[in-house]
N, C-alpha and C positions, 0 to 999 in steps of 0.2 A: 814577143809573137809567137815566134814559135810553136809559146805554151799551149797560147790560144787556139792555135790552129787544130793540134792534137787534140786535146782535153772534148773533145765532141766525139773522134774516133774511140778515146779509151772506152767511153762513156755507153756508147753503139758493142765493142766487144766485149766489156765487163759482164752485158748479158749469152755470152758464145760460147765461153769457155763452161764445162760441167765435166763434171769426176764418176769413175765408175772402178769402183772394188771388188773384189775376187777372189774366191778362196779356192785353191786351185791341186788339187790330190789325179795322184794316178796311179793306176795296178801296174807292173810295182814301181815302186818311190823312186828319185831321183832324174827323170827329167827334167831336159831344160824347156821353161815356160817363153816362148818369146808372142814377142810383139809386132806387131810393125818392122821384124827381122833385127831386133833388139832381144838378149837374154834378159830377161828381169825379175829370174832366178831360177831357182829349184822348186823338183814339188817334196815333199806336200808342204805349200810356200799361198802369201796372202798379196794381191799386186793393185796397187793403185796406178787407172788408165783413165790420161788429164785425156782430153774428147775439146776439137774447138768446134766444125761444124757438122761432125760424123752421128750418126748415130748404129754403125756397124765399126765393128771391129773382128778380125780374125785374130783367133791364141792359136798356137801350132805350139805338141808336144815333144820335145823327140829327146829317145835316148839309144844310145849306140847299142846292137844288138836286138834293136826293135822297129817295127816301121814305125814312122812318121804320124800321129795326129790330127789335125788339125778340127777347129772350131769356130764356125762364124757367127756372131751375139749380135741380136737388135740391140740396140736403149730402147726400151723407151719415157724411164722418163728417168736423167742421169738427174746428179746431183752438183749443188751451189757449187758447197764444197767440200774440202777432204774431210773435212769430219762427218758431214752427215753422208757423203761416201761410205765408208767404214764402219756406219751405224749399220750397218743395209749389206754386204755384202750378196755378191750371185757367187753359185758355185762352177766348176769346172769338174766335171769327175770322168776320168775316161782311164780304157782299158786300153794298156800296148799289147798290139800281137809281137812274136818270133816274128825275126826276115827266116 
């Protein structure tokens, strides 16, 4: 009974999720990459961002001794699968200024 009730919701939500891949670089390298307050790696790195209904995401780069840098990205056409996203990554290249 429960599975019959959840099935339509799963079908509706399956079209809601999407992925965006980014190649993230900084000068100097070694900055932490944060998305939604979660560390996803250090530059240079590739990250895969899972989106639900959002079309904007803030990427922040932090490195000790340097001012943090944030960029807000808007995605017009995110990809439905991880594989599609990884084939066409976006790029974030930022210069970090010393404090």
